[in-house]
PAZAPA-4460 file (N, C-alpha, C; in steps of 0.05 Angstrom, whole numbers, plus 32768, in hexadecimal, padded with zeros to 4 digits):
% residues 165
    n_x    n_y    n_z   ca_x   ca_y   ca_z    c_x    c_y    c_z   seq   type   mol
   80A6   812E   814C   80A8   8116   814B   807F   810D   815D     1      M     A
   8080   80F9   814B   805D   80F2   8157   8066   80DD   816D     2      V     A
   805A   80DE   817C   8053   80C9   8192   8040   80B7   819B     3      D     A
   803B   80A0   81A4   8028   808E   819F   8028   8083   818E     4      D     A
   803C   8076   8178   8034   806D   815F   8039   8048   8172     5      I     A
   802B   8037   815E   8037   8022   8163   802A   800D   8141     6      S     A
   8045   7FFF   8140   803F   7FF7   8125   8031   7FD0   8126     7      I     A
   801E   7FC9   8119   8020   7FAA   8122   800E   7F9E   8107     8      G     A
   8011   7F82   8109   8000   7F77   80F4   7FE2   7F7C   80F1     9      G     A
   7FD8   7F67   80DE   7FB4   7F65   80E2   7FA8   7F6B   80F7    10      Y     A
   7F96   7F75   80FA   7F88   7F7B   8113   7F66   7F7A   8103    11      Q     A
   7F51   7F72   8106   7F34   7F77   8102   7F31   7F86   80FE    12      P     A
   7F1F   7F99   80E5   7F1E   7FB8   80E7   7F32   7FC9   80DA    13      G     A
   7F49   7FBF   80DD   7F65   7FCA   80D8   7F64   7FCE   80BE    14      G     A
   7F62   7FBB   80A4   7F65   7FCA   8089   7F45   7FD5   8082    15      L     A
   7F32   7FCD   808D   7F1F   7FE6   8091   7F2B   7FFF   8094    16      S     A
   7F2E   7FFC   80A4   7F31   801C   80AA   7F46   8030   809E    17      R     A
   7F61   801B   8091   7F6D   8027   807F   7F60   802E   805B    18      L     A
   7F54   801E   805A   7F47   8023   8047   7F2A   803B   8043    19      C     A
   7F23   803E   8060   7F10   8056   8069   7F27   806F   8061    20      A     A
   7F44   8074   8074   7F50   8090   8073   7F5A   808E   8052    21      L     A
   7F64   807D   804B   7F6F   8083   8024   7F4B   808E   8015    22      Q     A
   7F35   807A   8017   7F26   8084   800C   7F1A   80A5   8012    23      C     A
   7F1E   80B1   8021   7F1D   80CF   8037   7F38   80D6   8024    24      A     A
   7F49   80D2   802D   7F62   80DA   8019   7F64   80EA   8005    25      Y     A
   7F63   80CF   7FF4   7F5B   80D1   7FD4   7F46   80DA   7FD5    26      Y     A
   7F29   80DB   7FD9   7F1E   80F3   7FD2   7F24   8108   7FD2    27      G     A
   7F2A   8110   7FEA   7F31   8134   7FEC   7F45   8137   7FDB    28      A     A
   7F54   8127   7FCF   7F72   812D   7FC5   7F6D   8133   7FA6    29      K     A
   7F5C   811D   7FA0   7F53   811C   7F85   7F3D   811C   7F79    30      F     A
   7F2F   8112   7F8E   7F10   8114   7F85   7F01   80FF   7F79    31      G     A
   7F0D   80F4   7F87   7F07   80CC   7F8A   7EEB   80D1   7F9E    32      L     A
   7EE0   80C0   7F91   7EC1   80C0   7FA6   7EB7   809B   7FA5    33      G     A
   7E9D   8094   7FA5   7E92   807F   7FA8   7EA1   8067   7F94    34      A     A
   7EA2   806F   7F79   7EB1   8053   7F70   7EC2   8050   7F7A    35      K     A
   7EE0   805F   7F85   7EF7   805C   7F91   7EF0   8053   7FA8    36      F     A
   7EDC   8057   7FBB   7EE0   804A   7FCF   7ED1   802C   7FD1    37      E     A
   7EC1   8029   7FB5   7EB9   8014   7FB3   7EC6   7FF8   7FA9    38      S     A
   7ED7   8005   7F9C   7EF2   7FF9   7F8F   7F05   7FEC   7FAA    39      V     A
   7F11   8005   7FB5   7F21   7FF3   7FC7   7F1C   7FEA   7FDC    40      V     A
   7F00   7FEE   7FE3   7EED   7FDD   7FF8   7EF0   7FCC   7FEC    41      S     A
   7EE1   7FB8   7FD5   7EE4   7FA3   7FCE   7EF8   7F98   7FC8    42      A     A
   7F10   7FA6   7FC2   7F30   7F98   7FC1   7F36   7F92   7FD8    43      D     A
   7F2C   7FA2   7FF5   7F36   7F8E   800E   7F26   7F79   800D    44      V     A
   7F0F   7F89   8010   7EF2   7F65   8019   7F02   7F51   8006    45      A     A
   7F0F   7F53   7FF1   7F1D   7F3C   7FE4   7F36   7F2A   7FF3    46      E     A
   7F3D   7F3F   7FF7   7F57   7F34   8003   7F56   7F2E   8024    47      F     A
   7F46   7F37   802A   7F3C   7F2B   8045   7F35   7F0E   8043    48      L     A
   7F25   7F10   8031   7F18   7EF4   8037   7F25   7EE2   802E    49      A     A
   7F45   7EE1   8022   7F4D   7ED3   8020   7F75   7ED6   8032    50      R     A
   7F6D   7EED   8042   7F8B   7EED   804F   7F98   7EDD   805C    51      F     A
   7FB1   7ED3   8053   7FBF   7EBB   8062   7FE4   7EC6   8075    52      D     A
   7FDB   7ECA   808A   7FF2   7EE3   8098   800D   7ED6   808C    53      P     A
   8013   7EB6   8085   802C   7EAC   807A   803B   7EB7   8065    54      D     A
   801D   7EBD   804E   8021   7EC6   8033   801C   7EE4   8033    55      R     A
   800F   7EF5   803D   800A   7F10   803E   8013   7F20   804F    56      D     A
   801A   7F33   804D   8028   7F49   8063   8014   7F58   8063    57      F     A
   8009   7F62   807E   7FF7   7F7E   8083   800A   7F85   809E    58      V     A
   800F   7FA1   809B   8019   7FB1   80A8   8008   7FC8   80B3    59      Q     A
   7FFB   7FD0   80CD   7FF6   7FE5   80DB   7FFE   7FFC   80E8    60      L     A
   7FFB   8016   80DD   8002   8021   80F2   7FED   802B   8109    61      V     A
   7FF2   8037   8120   7FDC   803C   812F   7FE6   8059   8142    62      Q     A
   7FD7   8068   814D   7FE4   808A   8151   7FC9   8086   8164    63      H     A
   7FD5   8087   817A   7FBF   808F   8194   7FA0   807D   818C    64      K     A
   7FB2   805B   8188   7F9B   8047   8195   7F90   8043   8173    65      G     A
   7F91   805D   8161   7F87   8056   8142   7F89   8052   812D    66      E     A
   7F85   803D   8115   7F98   8038   8103   7F93   8053   80F5    67      V     A
   7FA5   805C   80EE   7FB1   806C   80E3   7FC4   8070   80BE    68      R     A
   7FCF   8053   80B8   7FE4   804D   80A9   7FE2   802E   809F    69      G     A
   7FF6   802B   808B   7FFB   800B   808C   8002   8001   8075    70      G     A
   7FFE   7FED   806E   8010   7FE4   8051   8004   7FC7   804D    71      I     A
   8007   7FBD   8039   8003   7FA4   803F   800C   7F8E   801F    72      V     A
   801B   7F7F   801C   8020   7F75   800F   800E   7F57   8009    73      I     A
   8003   7F50   7FF0   7FEF   7F46   7FE6   7FFC   7F25   7FD4    74      D     A
   7FFC   7F15   7FE1   8003   7EFC   7FD0   7FF3   7EE6   7FCF    75      S     A
   7FEB   7EE9   7FB9   7FD2   7ED1   7FB0   7FE6   7EB8   7FAE    76      Q     A
   7FFC   7EB5   7F93   8002   7E9F   7F94   801E   7E97   7F9A    77      D     A
   8029   7EA9   7FAA   8047   7EB1   7FB5   8062   7EB0   7F9E    78      C     A
   8057   7EB3   7F85   8066   7EC2   7F68   806B   7EDE   7F6A    79      N     A
   804C   7EE5   7F63   8046   7F06   7F5B   803D   7F0F   7F77    80      L     A
   8046   7F26   7F87   8035   7F34   7F9D   8035   7F4C   7F93    81      A     A
   8026   7F5C   7FA2   8015   7F73   7F9D   801D   7F7F   7FBC    82      R     A
   8029   7F99   7FC1   802F   7FAB   7FC9   8012   7FC1   7FCB    83      L     A
   8001   7FBB   7FDA   7FE4   7FCC   7FE4   7FE5   7FDD   7FED    84      R     A
   7FD5   7FF1   7FF7   7FC8   8001   8008   7FD6   800D   801C    85      W     A
   7FF2   801C   8011   7FFB   8022   8020   7FF9   8046   801F    86      F     A
   7FF0   804A   803C   7FEC   8063   804B   7FF2   806E   8057    87      F     A
   7FF8   8085   805E   7FFE   8090   807E   7FED   80A9   8085    88      L     A
   7FE0   80A9   808F   7FD2   80C2   809B   7FE4   80D5   809A    89      H     A
   7FDD   80F7   8096   7FED   8110   8092   8004   810B   809F    90      D     A
   7FF3   810D   80BF   8009   810C   80D9   8015   8100   80DA    91      E     A
   801C   80E6   80D5   802E   80D8   80D1   8048   80D5   80B9    92      L     A
   803B   80E8   80AA   805D   80EA   8096   806F   8103   809F    93      R     A
   8083   80F3   8093   809D   8106   8090   80A8   80F0   80AA    94      G     A
   80A6   80ED   80B8   80B9   80E1   80D2   80C3   80C0   80C7    95      N     A
   80CC   80B4   80AE   80D6   80A7   80AB   80B7   8082   80AF    96      G     A
   80AB   808D   80AF   8097   807A   80BC   808B   8073   809E    97      M     A
   808E   807F   808A   807E   8073   8066   809F   8056   8061    98      G     A
   80B2   8068   8068   80CC   8058   8067   80C6   803C   806F    99      N     A
   80CC   803F   808E   80C7   802D   8096   80AD   8014   808F   100      R     A
   8097   801B   8089   8089   8007   8080   808F   7FF9   8065   101      L     A
   80A0   8011   8051   80A4   8004   8036   80B7   7FE9   803D   102      V     A
   80D0   7FEE   8051   80E6   7FDE   8051   80DB   7FC8   8067   103      S     A
   80C4   7FC7   807F   80C6   7FAB   8083   80AE   7FA0   806C   104      N     A
   809C   7FAE   805F   8086   7F99   804D   809E   7F94   802E   105      A     A
   80B3   7F95   8033   80C7   7F92   8022   80D4   7F74   8026   106      M     A
   80E8   7F7F   8045   80EB   7F67   8059   80DF   7F51   804E   107      E     A
   80BE   7F4C   8054   80B4   7F38   8056   80B9   7F35   8042   108      F     A
   80B3   7F3F   801F   80B2   7F36   8006   80CE   7F21   8008   109      V     A
   80EB   7F2C   800A   8102   7F20   8015   8103   7F01   8022   110      M     A
   80FD   7F0C   8038   80FA   7EF4   8046   80DE   7EE6   8033   111      T     A
   80CE   7EDC   8031   80C0   7ECE   801D   80C9   7EC4   8005   112      K     A
   80DD   7ECD   7FF5   80E5   7ECF   7FE4   80DF   7ED3   7FD4   113      K     A
   80BF   7EE7   7FC8   80AA   7EE5   7FB1   80BB   7EFC   7F9D   114      Y     A
   80BF   7EF0   7F81   80C8   7EF0   7F73   80C6   7F10   7F5F   115      P     A
   80B0   7F19   7F68   80A5   7F2F   7F5A   808B   7F37   7F6B   116      N     A
   8092   7F57   7F68   807C   7F5E   7F79   8074   7F88   7F60   117      V     A
   805E   7F84   7F5F   8050   7F9C   7F5E   8043   7FB2   7F6C   118      F     A
   8044   7FCB   7F59   8026   7FDD   7F6B   801E   7FE9   7F59   119      L     A
   800F   7FF9   7F5B   8002   8009   7F48   7FFF   8021   7F5E   120      T     A
   7FF6   8038   7F4C   7FF8   8058   7F64   7FEE   806D   7F4D   121      T     A
   7FF1   808D   7F53   7FED   8096   7F3D   800F   80AF   7F37   122      V     A
   800C   80B6   7F28   8027   80C5   7F20   8032   80E1   7F38   123      R     A
   8020   80E8   7F45   8024   80FF   7F58   8024   80FB   7F75   124      S     A
   802B   80E6   7F7A   8032   80D8   7F91   804E   80D9   7F8F   125      L     A
   805E   80E6   7F9D   8079   80EF   7F93   8086   80E6   7FAD   126      D     A
   807C   80E4   7FC3   808F   80D6   7FD9   8090   80BE   7FD7   127      T     A
   806D   80B3   7FD0   8074   8095   7FD7   8084   8087   7FB9   128      A     A
   807D   8092   7FA5   8094   808F   7F93   80B3   808A   7F9F   129      R     A
   80BF   80A7   7FA9   80D3   8098   7FBC   80DA   8084   7FC8   130      H     A
   80C9   8082   7FD2   80C7   8069   7FEB   80CD   804F   7FD3   131      L     A
   80B9   804D   7FC4   80BC   803F   7FB9   80D1   802E   7F9F   132      Y     A
   80E3   804B   7F94   80F7   8051   7F8A   810D   803C   7F91   133      E     A
   8109   8047   7FB1   8126   8046   7FC8   812C   8024   7FD1   134      K     A
   810D   801D   7FC8   8103   8000   7FDA   810F   7FEC   7FB8   135      A     A
   811C   7FF2   7FA9   8118   7FE8   7F8F   8105   7FE4   7F76   136      G     A
   80F0   7FF3   7F77   80D4   7FF5   7F69   80E0   8003   7F4F   137      F     A
   80D9   7FFD   7F37   80D8   800D   7F23   80C6   8009   7F0B   138      T     A
   80C5   8026   7F00   80AD   802F   7EF2   80B0   801B   7EDD   139      L     A
   8096   8010   7EDB   8093   7FFA   7EC1   8075   8005   7EB2   140      S     A
   8070   8010   7EB3   804F   8019   7EA0   804B   8037   7EAC   141      E     A
   8036   8047   7EA0   8032   8063   7EA2   8017   8066   7E91   142      E     A
   8005   8075   7E96   7FED   8077   7E83   7FD5   8081   7E9A   143      A     A
   7FC1   8094   7E81   7FB1   80A3   7E92   7F97   8091   7EA0   144      E     A
   7FA0   8090   7EB1   7F88   8080   7EBE   7F69   8089   7EB8   145      D     A
   7F59   8072   7EB0   7F3B   8078   7EA2   7F32   806F   7EB0   146      Q     A
   7F38   805D   7ECD   7F22   8057   7ED9   7F0C   8067   7EF3   147      T     A
   7F1F   8081   7EEB   7F11   8092   7F04   7F11   80B3   7EF5   148      W     A
   7F16   80B5   7EDF   7F02   80CC   7ECD   7F0F   80E3   7ED7   149      N     A
   7F2C   80E2   7EE9   7F2F   80FF   7EEF   7F4F   810A   7EE2   150      T     A
   7F57   80FA   7ED5   7F70   80FB   7EBD   7F8A   80FB   7ED7   151      G     A
   7F8E   80EA   7EE2   7F9B   80DD   7EF1   7FB7   80D2   7EE7   152      M     A
   7FC7   80D0   7EE2   7FDD   80B4   7ED4   7FD6   80A6   7EE2   153      V     A
   7FDF   808E   7EDF   7FE4   8071   7EF5   7FFB   805C   7EEC   154      G     A
   800C   8061   7F00   8022   804E   7F01   801B   8036   7F07   155      Q     A
   8032   802D   7EFF   803B   8004   7F0E   8054   800D   7F12   156      R     A
   8062   8002   7F23   8079   7FF5   7F31   8078   7FDB   7F30   157      F     A
   8095   7FCD   7F21   8097   7FBD   7F2E   80B7   7FBA   7F37   158      D     A
   80B2   7F9C   7F4A   80C9   7F96   7F58   80D1   7F7E   7F59   159      W     A
   80F0   7F72   7F50   80F8   7F53   7F4F   8108   7F4B   7F65   160      R     A
   8103   7F31   7F6A   8115   7F2F   7F79   8133   7F36   7F7B   161      Y     A
   813E   7F37   7F86   8166   7F3B   7F6E   816A   7F23   7F6E   162      P     A
   8163   7F06   7F6C   8171   7EEC   7F5F   8158   7EE9   7F43   163      D     A
   8147   7EF6   7F3B   8142   7EF2   7F27   813D   7F0D   7F13   164      T     A
   8156   7F22   7F1B   8150   7F43   7F04   8160   7F33   7EE7   165      V     A
***
């Protein structure tokens, strides 16, 4: 069990820290470099420019006062939302924190009654996939990802509000 963990909403610099954690992790795991970091950073910046806490969900995990994980629901039009930037530092994995973040994000989706949510990921992230499927997401697309030139297989998962199935 990891001590001194807190979960909270948006805070200045929090998503930038989450972005840095992801870029370092996926850089080491998949050999992704500056191009990946530039895309993720630009996406975070674009999201922050239009962030609306009534429409969007940001949850950050802090360990010993430092952002070590998080999750976002990005809803530009309240019809199609996207689960983004779900990440936990290795030291926080395996204790139910990932399940809690996904559950909290989907509770927000259900409260807002967003009819459709999607996420994109890569095939080899089996633990995250298990959490997505547990939350009701289903694999809808799978293809070799040409963006990063690494041979990774990209995946898209979709979720529909129960009344819209």
